[in-house]
N, C-alpha and C positions, 0 to 999 in steps of 0.2 A: 448688374451682371460684372462677371469679373474681367478684370483690366484686359487679360489675354484673349479674351473672348471680342473683347471690344477692339482689340488691334488686329484681328483677325478679320472680322468685318471691313475695318478701316483699308486694310490690306486688299482683300477681294475689290472693293470698293472702287477704289484707285484703280487697281488693275482692270478693271472694267471698263472706267472713264478713259483710259488710256488704249484700249481695244478700241473702244466706240470712236474716239478721234481717229485712230488710223484708219478706221474702216471708212469714214467721212471724207478723210482724205481722198482714200483709196477711190471713192465714186465720184468725187470733184474732179481729179486728175482725168479721169475716164472719160469724163463727158468732155473736159477740154480736147481730150486726143481724138475723140468721136467728133468733133465739130467741124468735120468738113460736108462741104456741101455736094448733095447726092443728087443727081440726074434723075434716077427712076422715083417716082414718087411712092410705090411700095416702100423702098429702101428708106426715103423720108419719112414716111410714116412711122414705122418703123423705129427711125432714129428719135423720132418725137414720142413715140411709146415709152423706149427706154429712158426717156430725159424725165417723162412723167414720174415714172417708178422710182427712178433715182432720187429726186426731188423730194417724194414721199416718204422713202426709205432715209433721207437727211433730215426728212422732219422729226421722224420718230426718233433718231438716235440724238437731236438735240434734247427731244422730250426726255429721254432716257438721264442723259448727263445732266440735266435740270433736278430731275427726280432723285438721282445719285447725289448731285451736290445738296440737295435739304437735307435727305440722309446724315451726308457728314456733318452738316450744320447741327444737325440734333444729337451725332455723337458727343463733338467738341461742347453743345449745352449741358450735356447728363440727361437727354430727353427722350433718348435712342431707345427702342425697346419698352416703353412704357405707353398705354394706351393712353388716347386724348382726350378719350370719354370716363372711362372709369379711373383712371389713373394705376390700372394694376400692370404686371408685368405681361408683356405680350410672350407666348412662347417662342422657345428658342428654331424650334421646329418652324413653326410660320415665317419667323424672321429669314431663316436661310431659304424658303422659298420665295419671300417676296419681302425683301430689305425696306421698300419703301414705305412697307404698310405702318399706317398710325392706329390702327383699331385692333383689340384683340377679338380672337375670334368669335367671342359671344356679342361682344359689341358689332362688330360689322354683319353678324346674322341678324341682330336688329333694326342695324341701319337699314338692311335690304328688304327686309318686312315691311317696314314704314315705305320703303319708296315703292314698293310693290301696292300694297294697301292705298297709297296715294296716285296711283294710276288711275287715269280716264280712260272710259272705252269711248270711241267716237258714238256718234248718234245713228251712223250707220251699220254700227255693229249690233246694236242693242236688242238683247232677247227678246225685250217688250214690244218692241215697235214691230215685229215680225207677225204675219197673217198666217196663221197655221192652217188655215183652211184652203190657202192656194196650191 
């Protein structure tokens, strides 16, 4: 991959981390600001619901930041854009859509097919156990 393309990914990912950190900080500040006691049970329930959603968003943002840092690590190691299974280049189109990907589209399809083929169907859903005369 050309150095200028790699640099553009680094810039994009760095900006994304900054945006996520800013967003997370805003959520924490909003939670602190809304931490007043409310006498109305409906207001209290809404506030608890808001806090639950806020925690969920923070966790999602933290996970995204972890993924981005992993991508940055792969960029520094020179393995960014290389499929971890077949060692071929991952298309730039796929990387633009999902920079954290470590598999080319063909290997990802193979992985998904294997996962689907290894799923088990609970016995209660087995077609062989159905009594067709009922």
